[in-house]
C-alpha positions in Angstrom: 0.4 0.1 -0.2 2.7 2.4 0.4 4.1 1.9 -3.1 0.7 3.8 -4.6 1.3 6.4 -2.2 5.2 6.9 -3.7 4.2 6.3 -7.1 1.4 8.9 -6.7 3.2 12.5 -7.6 5.1 10.3 -10.6 1.5 9.2 -12.4 0.6 12.6 -10.8 2.8 14.5 -13.5 2.4 12.3 -16.1 -1.3 12.7 -16.4 -0.5 16.7 -15.7 1.8 16.7 -18.7 -1.1 14.9 -20.7 -3.5 17.7 -20.0 -1.1 20.2 -21.0 -1.3 18.6 -24.6 -5.1 18.9 -24.6 -5.7 22.1 -23.8 -2.7 22.6 -26.7 -5.0 20.5 -28.8 -8.1 22.3 -27.7 -6.3 25.5 -28.4 -4.7 24.9 -31.4 -6.9 22.7 -33.7 -10.6 22.0 -35.0 -11.1 19.6 -32.9 -12.3 21.6 -29.5 -15.2 19.0 -28.5 -12.3 16.2 -28.7 -10.3 17.9 -26.7 -12.9 19.3 -24.1 -13.9 15.7 -23.5 -10.5 14.0 -23.2 -9.6 17.4 -20.6 -12.5 17.0 -18.5 -12.8 13.1 -18.5 -8.5 12.9 -17.6 -9.6 15.4 -14.9 -11.6 13.4 -13.3 -9.4 10.1 -13.9 -7.0 11.9 -11.9 -10.0 13.2 -9.0 -10.2 9.1 -9.0 -6.7 8.4 -8.9 -6.0 10.8 -5.9 -9.1 10.1 -3.7 -8.2 6.4 -4.6 -4.7 7.2 -3.3 -6.3 8.9 -0.1 -8.7 5.6 0.5 -5.8 3.7 0.4 -3.4 5.2 2.9 -7.0 5.2 5.7 -7.2 1.7 4.4 -3.7 0.5 5.6 -3.3 2.5 9.0 -7.2 1.2 10.2 -5.3 -2.7 9.1 -2.2 -1.4 10.8 -4.3 -0.7 13.7 -6.1 -3.4 13.5 -9.5 -1.8 12.8 -12.0 -2.6 10.3 -11.1 -0.7 7.5 -13.5 0.7 4.9 -14.0 0.3 1.5 -12.1 1.8 -1.0 -14.5 4.3 -2.6 -15.7 2.4 -5.6 -19.0 4.2 -5.4 -17.8 7.5 -5.1 -15.2 6.6 -8.4 -18.7 5.6 -10.3 -20.9 8.3 -9.2 -17.2 10.8 -10.7 -17.6 9.0 -13.9 -21.5 9.2 -13.9 -21.3 12.9 -13.3 -19.0 13.7 -16.3 -21.0 11.2 -19.0 -24.1 13.2 -17.4 -21.7 16.8 -17.8 -21.5 15.7 -21.5 -24.6 14.4 -22.3 -26.1 17.9 -21.2 -23.4 19.8 -23.3 -23.1 17.8 -26.5 -21.5 20.2 -29.2 -19.2 21.1 -26.3 -18.1 18.0 -25.0 -17.4 14.8 -27.0 -18.8 11.6 -25.4 -16.2 9.0 -26.5 -13.2 11.8 -25.5 -14.7 11.6 -22.2 -14.6 7.9 -21.6 -11.4 7.7 -22.9 -10.3 10.2 -20.9 -11.7 8.6 -17.5 -9.5 5.6 -18.4 -6.6 7.7 -18.6 -5.3 6.8 -15.2 -5.6 3.5 -15.5 -3.9 3.6 -18.8 -0.4 5.8 -17.1 -0.4 3.0 -14.4 0.2 0.3 -16.7 2.6 2.3 -19.1 4.5 3.3 -15.8 4.4 -0.7 -14.5 5.7 -1.6 -17.8 8.3 1.1 -17.6 9.5 0.5 -14.6 9.7 -2.9 -14.8 11.7 -2.5 -17.9 13.9 0.1 -15.8 14.7 -2.4 -13.3 16.2 -5.4 -15.6 
């Protein structure tokens, strides 16, 4: 559980770099709704990752103290993803739905890529 807290700053910086690229894409291309969807989904994905790291920290503390640990906030993550979809459906000219869904998966893709890169570095 400690490892997730240690890799979070690195993951956060990767996601912030991606967000910077998305903002540039939004500003300089004609695909503004696609990049706006990516930005919305990625911001919510980063929020969900941050929340997961916080819950893991509390989970580990409760486990170490011998208390019954609470859940890891799955309902909260689903609710924020549903909020992103509701926003997208409410403003279809501003946000592209598929881009929002891809943005919501960004943190998981970044975690997998980081895991592969770190394992290749260790070899």
